[in-house]
N, C-alpha and C positions, 0 to 999 in steps of 0.2 A: 498321707498328706503329701501334697505336691508343692515344691518350692522352685522358684524360677530365678535365675540370675540373668539379668539383661546386660551382658557385657559385649560390647563391640569395640574393636580397635579403631581409633580415629587416625587420620593422617598425621596429626600432630604427635601422637604417641609413637607412631612408627618412625617419625623423623627424630624422635628423642627429645623434643622440646619439653622444658619443664613447665608443668601446668599445675593449677591448684587441684588438690585431691580432696575427696569427700571428708577425710579425717580432719582436714583443716577448717571445715565449715560446719560439720555435723554437731548436733547437740549430744553431749555425753551425759546430760542431766535427764536420764530416763529411768524408768523402773519396769522390770518385767515381773509378771506374776505367775504363780502356779496355775495350771489349767483346772485344778479342783477348787480354786478360790470361788466363793459365791459371787454372782454377778453384781450384787449390791456393793461388795468390796471393790470390785473392778471399777464400777461407776464412781465410787467415792474417790478412788485414786485418780481417775480422770479429772474429777472436779478439783482435787487438791493440786494437781500438776497443770491444770488448765490445758488439757490436751484432748484429742479426739480418738486416740487409740492406745491400747496397751498390748505389747507383745506378751505372748504366753510361752513359757519355756519349762522344760524338764531337763535336769542335769546340764544346765548351762547351754542348752540347744533350743532354739526357737522351734515351736511346733505349730504356731498359728498366731492369730491376733484377734482381739476383740475391739471393734469400733463402736462409736456411739450409735451408729446405724444398726449394728448387730444387736445391741441391747434393745433398741426400739422395735425392730422388725422381727428378729428371731426370738426375742425374749418377751417383752411386754405385750406386743400385738398377738403373740401366740398364747397369752395367758399364763406364762411361766412366772413363778415367784422369784423375784431377784434375790431374796435371802436364802432360798433353798436350791436354786439352780446353779450348778457349777459352770464356770465360764467355758469349759470344754464343750458344753452342749450348744452354745450359741456362737462359738468362735468361727472365724474364717480360716479354714485350713490351707487354702491355696494362697500362698503369700509370696509376693515379689520382694526382693531385697537387692541391695547393692553392696559392693565391697568398699572397705575404707580406703583402699589405694586407687580407686577408680577416679577418673578425671571428672570434674564438676560439669563441664559442658556435655560430656557423654551421658552422665546420669540425668541431666536436665532433658536431653533429647529422649532418653529412655522413658522418663516419667510422662512425657507427652504422648509417646507411642502407646504406653499401657494405661494412660489416663488416670494417674494417681497423683495426689498432692504431697504425699509423704511416704518414706520408705524406711524400714529397718536397715541398719548398717551392720554388716558382719565382717570379721577379718577373714583371712584366707583359711583359717581353721574352722570357719563357719561359726564362730562364737559371736554372739550379739555384743556390739561395742558402742552403738549409738543409734540416733534417729536423724534423718535429714528431711527437711521440708522445703517446699517452694520458697518460703521466706528465707531459709538458710542459703539456698542457691541464688536467690536474688542479690545477695551480697557479693557474689563472686562470678556468676555466669554472665555472659554477655547479654545486654538488654534485648537484642533481637531474639536470642534463644529463649529467654524467659517469656517474652511475649508470645512466641510461637508455641511454646509448651502450654501456656495458659489457654491459648486458643484451642489447642487440641483437646485439652481436658474439658473445657467448656462445651466444645462441639459434641463430645461424648455424652455429657449431661443432657444437652438439648435433644439428642437422638433418643435417649432413654425416656425423656418426657413424652416425646411424640409417639413412641411405641406404646407407652402406657395409656395414652388417650384413646 
């Protein structure tokens, strides 16, 4: 499994200016599940929490995540039974994340570059501590940064549609 931390120092951090950190805006209301949980339970948890992905963890360490798209494409479309298929079989093992002490503007930039709308948040011991979404960042990041990030994500979606056609 490959995990990537997208951490770049910004000028403001190097200058020592106090900035809003991810831990100040992230949602701590999340649940991780065991990778051997049936896909049907993962989907039910997504429904109950009104979210589009669930981190999978073993021994308090994230090993991947399951998105609603994983369930549709790698599960249902492949004819797998949601009740009998462990989440591990359909999870996305390549997972990006951010640190809880990273700057909001930095993470917003990074989300645009990697074209994702939400990220798991870990502490420096790499323990899962929360989730941050574009909605969370919109409360604290600068408007131009949010707009640019959304444009980058949308551009990536448009490119994928064109390649599929």
